C-alpha positions in Angstrom: 15.2 17.4 -1.5 14.7 18.5 2.1 10.9 18.3 2.1 11.1 14.7 1.2 13.6 13.7 3.5 11.4 15.6 6.5 8.3 14.0 5.2 9.9 10.6 5.1 11.1 11.0 8.6 7.8 11.9 9.9 6.3 8.9 8.2 8.6 6.6 9.7 8.2 8.3 13.0 4.2 8.0 12.9 4.6 4.4 11.9 7.0 3.6 15.0 4.5 5.3 17.5 1.4 3.8 15.9 -0.8 2.1 18.9 -2.4 -0.7 16.7 -0.6 -2.8 13.8 -1.8 -1.4 10.4 -2.7 -3.5 7.5 -0.8 -1.5 5.0 -0.9 -4.2 2.2 0.5 -2.6 -0.9 0.4 1.1 0.6 4.1 1.2 1.5 5.3 0.1 -1.9 2.8 2.3 -3.9 3.6 5.4 -1.6 7.4 4.9 -2.5 7.0 4.4 -6.0 4.2 7.2 -6.3 6.6 9.6 -4.2 9.5 9.0 -6.6 7.3 9.3 -9.6 5.6 12.6 -8.4 9.1 14.2 -7.4 10.6 13.7 -11.1 7.1 14.7 -12.7 7.2 18.2 -11.1 8.1 18.2 -7.6 4.8 16.7 -6.4 6.2 13.7 -4.3 3.8 14.0 -1.3 0.6 14.2 -3.8 2.4 11.2 -5.6 2.9 9.1 -2.6 -0.7 9.7 -1.5 -2.2 8.5 -4.9 0.6 5.6 -4.8 -0.9 4.4 -1.5 -4.4 4.7 -2.6 -3.7 2.7 -5.9 -1.4 0.3 -4.0 -4.0 -0.5 -1.4 -6.6 -0.8 -4.1 -4.4 -3.5 -6.1 -3.6 -5.4 -3.1 -7.6 -5.4 -2.0 -8.2 -6.7 -5.4 -5.6 -9.4 -5.3 -6.9 -10.4 -1.9 -10.6 -10.8 -3.3 -9.2 -12.8 -6.2 -7.4 -15.3 -3.9 -10.2 -15.7 -1.6 -12.5 -16.4 -4.6 -10.0 -19.1 -5.8 -9.6 -20.7 -2.2 -13.3 -20.7 -1.9 -13.6 -22.4 -5.3 -11.0 -25.3 -4.3 -12.7 -25.8 -0.8 -16.1 -26.4 -1.9 -15.1 -28.7 -4.7 -13.5 -31.5 -2.4 -16.2 -32.8 0.2 -15.9 -35.9 2.2 -18.8 -38.3 3.1 
């Protein structure tokens, strides 16, 4: 339990001291869910958080591509003369 609290504290500290804002869409939520799942599935919270971050980021990118494709379809259908 101590290692999770220490890892979370280090993560918060690193995020607070980062120079440029990061586009972490899906990563934080995925890391939280993955960390909890990894902790309960054999005390592998860090591994679960890493995998959750990667999966969350992938899903966020997929959602952004679908949204851009939908926006592009609506923008090209209406043309003024």
